[in-house]
C-alpha positions in Angstrom: -12.2 -5.3 -11.0 -11.8 -6.1 -7.2 -11.8 -9.8 -7.9 -8.9 -9.4 -10.3 -7.0 -7.3 -7.7 -7.8 -9.9 -5.0 -6.6 -12.9 -7.1 -3.4 -11.0 -8.1 -2.8 -10.2 -4.4 -3.3 -13.8 -3.3 -1.0 -15.0 -5.9 1.7 -12.6 -4.8 1.3 -13.6 -1.1 1.3 -17.2 -1.8 4.5 -17.1 -3.6 6.0 -14.6 -1.2 6.5 -11.8 -3.7 4.7 -8.7 -2.9 1.4 -7.7 -1.1 1.0 -4.5 -3.1 -0.5 -4.3 -6.7 -0.4 -1.2 -9.0 -3.6 -0.4 -10.8 -3.3 2.6 -13.2 -1.2 5.5 -12.5 -2.6 6.9 -9.3 -3.4 4.0 -6.9 -2.2 0.8 -5.4 -4.1 -1.9 -3.5 -2.6 -3.4 -0.5 -3.4 -6.7 1.3 -3.1 -6.9 5.1 -4.7 -9.1 7.8 -7.4 -6.6 8.1 -8.5 -6.7 4.4 -7.7 -5.1 1.0 -7.3 -1.3 0.9 -6.7 1.2 -1.8 -3.8 3.7 -1.3 -2.3 6.4 -3.2 0.6 5.7 -5.7 2.9 8.3 -4.3 3.8 10.0 -1.0 2.8 13.6 -0.9 6.0 14.7 1.1 8.5 14.1 -1.8 6.6 11.9 -4.3 8.1 8.5 -3.5 6.5 5.5 -5.2 4.6 3.7 -2.4 4.7 0.3 -4.2 8.2 0.1 -2.9 7.2 0.9 0.8 6.7 -1.5 3.6 3.5 -2.3 5.5 3.5 -2.2 9.4 0.2 -3.2 10.9 -2.6 -1.0 9.2 0.1 1.6 7.8 1.8 1.9 4.6 5.2 3.3 5.4 7.1 5.5 2.9 10.5 4.1 2.3 12.0 7.5 1.8 11.3 9.4 4.9 8.9 7.2 6.9 5.6 9.1 6.4 2.6 6.8 7.2 -0.7 6.3 5.4 -3.4 4.9 7.4 -5.0 2.2 5.4 -8.2 1.9 7.3 -8.9 5.6 7.7 -7.6 6.3 4.2 -5.5 9.4 5.3 -1.9 10.5 5.9 -0.4 10.7 9.6 2.5 12.8 9.1 4.2 11.5 12.2 7.3 9.5 11.1 7.8 5.8 12.1 
């Protein structure tokens, strides 16, 4: 499964589309310079879909209200960016 996700992310980055891939209903995979990370599908604050969010360093930033998910620590940082 990780091979499939990695190949899909490599293709997306190569063609400058997305660097996030949805797998199932509850998780996404994110490609950064530090590696490939699993992240939740939705923000716990108000349920925004995180596949539409942006990546800044090792953080996935919710596009609705700026809540941050630390991809390395695999936890939410509720300070806003």
